[in-house]
C-alpha positions, 0 to 999 in steps of 0.5 A: 457484585463486580461491574466490568467492561470485558464484553465491550473490550471483546467486541472491540477486539473482534472488530479489529480482528475483522479489519484484516484480510488473509492472502487467500481472502484477497485472492478470492476477492477477484483483485484485477491482475497487473499486466506488467507488475515488474514495470509498475514496481520499477516505476513507483520505486523510481518515482518515490524511492521507498525505504522500509517504513514507506507506503506508496498508493498509486492510481491507474487509468483504465488503459493502465497509465499511472495518473497519480501517486503519493508516498507516505510514512507508515506507523509500524505499531498498528495492525488495524486496517481502519488506521491503514484505510484512513492513511490511504484515503488521506493521501488519495485526497491529496493527489486525485479526485474521487470517482464516486459519481461514476456508476462503476469504478474505472480507475484502479488503486495499487498499494506498494508497501516497503517493509522489513521482514520476509516477503510473505503475508503478515498480519500488517499486510492483512491490515493494509489490504483491508485498508486498501479495499475499504478506501477504494470502496469509499473513493469510487476506485477499484481495489488493485494489487497489493505489493510488498517490497522487502530486502529480498525483492518485490512480491505481489500478495495473492499472486505467484509473481515477484522479482529480486529488483528493485528491493527495499534497499535499492535506493541506497545501493546506487553510486553515491548512495542515499546522498546522491538520490536524496540531496537533503538526506531526508526522505520526507521531501520525496515522500510528499511528492506526487506524480500526476 
């Protein structure tokens, strides 16, 4: 007789697979549309200068005003929404208080992920979307748009909206390149910046 752990591994695998969202599921969830996505992307890009491997979480007031944002490095080797959610929550806690005492969420969180590859949905995007939705639920916020920033430009997943600029390499294409925008040459200092 052989004793194995296959059932436990299968349960773990299936629960990990459940921590992702397809683009169609995201659309069906009724995520509020951005009034002016181009301006949102331009503003977040100017504030955080994200390079591939960077995520930016931003919180907007009911009138559409940016109240807080934080950028952080993302782990490229995971497609588990649980880890993505934990990263989003950790950075939300650093830049703004929760809205758990409110009866209904009034502020909205938006996530912009700068990455390599094609602008369309990927499994990693699905993990980020699951993470954003769950983090918002746990923090008393409304889950807002999920935006990818690639070398082709920006794209709002689940909506048919996007643009060519800014894009993933925009910060390095300015006169003087990265050195002019990042005096130390290290993006970590800017990734820790928060807009209030």
